[in-house]
C-alpha positions, 0 to 999 in steps of 0.5 A: 765704438765707432761713431754713427754715420749719417748719409745726407742727400740734397742738391743744394750745396749750402744745405749740405754744408750746413748739415755736414758742419752741424752734424760733425760738431755733434759728433757724427760722421757725415757723408754728403751727396747731391745725387740720389743714385750715389745715396742708393749706392752707399745704402747697397754697400751697407754704409750709414746708420741714418739717412737725411734726404731731400725730396726734389733731387735731379735724378730721383724724387726722394719720396720714391727712394724711401720705400726702396731703402726701407725694403733693402735696409729695414733698420735704417732710419730716414729723415725727409726734408722738403721745401714744399712744406705741405700736408701731402708731403708730410703724409707721403713721407710718413706713409712710405716709411720715413722716420720723420719729416722736416720742412725747410727751412728747418731748425738745426736744434730740432733736426739734431734732436730728431737725429738723436731720437732716431738713432737711440730708438730700438729697431723694432720700435719704428713701427711704420706701416708701409701703406700707400694713400689713394691717388685721389687723396694724394692730389688733394690739398685740404689744408693750406699753410707753411707756418711753423704751427701748420707744419706741426699739424701736418706732422701730427696728422702724418703720424696718426695715419697708421693709428685709430686713436681718438683725436680731439681737435680744438680751435676757434670757429672758422679755423678748419677743424672739420678739414683736419678731421677729414684729412685724418680720415682721407690719409688714415687706415679707414680712408676706404670707409665712410666719413660721417660728420654730425654736429652733436650740439644741434641734436634735440635731447629727445632725438639723441638716441635715435640720431646717434644710435638708430631706432627700432619701432616694434608693432605688436611685439614684432620688429617693425621699421628700423633706422640706422644712427650715425655710429652705424652709418660710419661703420668701418670709417670715421665718425666726426663729432663736431662741437662736443663742448655744446653736447647736452648731458644726455648725449655726453652720457650715451657717447661715454658709454659707447667709448667705454663699452665699445658697443651700443643699442638702438633706441627701442632695440635690445641687441647690442651692436659692436662699434666699429668707428674711429672717433674724431671730436672737435670743439671751440670751447675751453673744456677744462673750464666747462669741466670746472663749471660742471657742464662737461663730463671729465671722464668723457673728456679724457676718453676723447682727448687721447690725442689733442690737436690745436688749430691756431687762429689765423691771427697767430699765423699771419704769414699764411694769409698771402698763400691762403688768399691766393689759394681761395682766389685760385678756387674762384678762378677754377669755378669760372670767375676771372683771375685776380691778383693782390697787390703788396699793399692788399696783402699787408692790409689782410695781414693787419686784420684780426680775422675773428672769423679766421680762415672762413672769414678770409675765404668769404672775403676773397669770394666776395671780392672775386664776384663784386670787383671787376679789377684784375688786380685787387688794391689795398683800397679795395681790401680796406673798404671791405674790411671797414664794412665788415667791422661796421657790421660786427656787433661791438658790445657782444662777443658772439658764439663764433667769435672769441675775443682776446683778453684786453691784457693780451692786446695791450701786451702785444702793442707794448711789445711792438713799442719796445721792439721799435724803440730798441731798433731805433736806439731810443729808450721809452720815456714817460711810458706809464703816462703815455699808455694810461692816456692811450687807454683813458682817451677811448674809455672816456670818449665811449662812456660819453657816447653811451651817456649822450654827453652827460658828464654827471652820468659818465662820471658815475659810470667811470667811478670818478667825481665830475671835476676829475672827469672834466679835467681829464676831458680837457687834458686829453682834448676829448670833444664833447657834444651833448646828445649827438652821440645818442641821436646817432645811435638811435 
């Protein structure tokens, strides 16, 4: 049996060399070219079992070539590579008939896995619908980021454009859950229909039925006024149920019934209405925990969680922060503000921040800076000033509904990893590590406890669960200043 032949088209010689060597070692025959015209000639001659093509080539855009290949050789799998790494590129590649989209730089192991999967899949199973997105949708950039986490989300959205499957989007507040929901609609099969978003947690219990399903008021046995609900308003389009984790039990029951039966009745009505919406739900809560606590229905969870998409918090994709910051400053410029740029130090300070408010917090910061600061170049000092002010305004002892703090153990582990990495790079083995870590934790613990007790060491010892002599010794050893009553006066 002849070895499968893979056709590679990329104007970058180094990419062609790497792919040729990797695919050759994996047992494939490989032909490479820098020209879309040569690739097309090979395809017309019946060459190749799989195509790997770049998007930007000198003589033709690789995305424009994909539909022609699919029309001439419907059985030929196509992998599209691109350094642009945007949602629009991923969606275009998928909707024009590509088997898979891979952002550059790509992982060779992942690429070989995709190649193997593409060649082993039955021909009729590819199932790509050659639909074209609207020109308006192609020009939009609803999501920004080139991190690996965002690339996974782009590819997931691209795969879902040909499906009406129910999607559950999870992520902390401010991560952009509604943007993902909107992208699923704008690039999907229902993009010509309405996109209706409703915060189901904000609906009062007595208004649930009317808000979601509409209401009919009958007068003397005759039909009177009638108002449509969100399910009717979204007919033919997408219904985005935001923050389903905070839904009341009554709302959960009604939504579950619609998902099970595919129809609903208005409040006060008798005639069933067929549901014709694609459901996309979101939550910032841990629904598995909510199920265990009995506050969320398990059967509803499985109806909504058909395709889960997790949006990472901004602190998990700090490499996207420069791109996002410049994107928001660019938006401000388009809205009439003077153009602004960020220094390298400013970028470093942005990347070091924890961003409890995620992308929304970063956007607000860029907009605030664009308006309040007259400088064309934003320095690290400006960023430090703004972030320090934000830190002072944030409640210290309360985790808000919109802010989910990391577990303390996670923070400690992250700092220890940095310590070991630095020690390894410098060739210096860690010494007396246990004592040093305990001291680093103990110092702020004792200092803040003394602040809380206004310097009263007897009360502080009781709060800490140690005897007074032990506390005094640790205060002395750790050189913690104690000013009785001063902390309390500042707090009042």
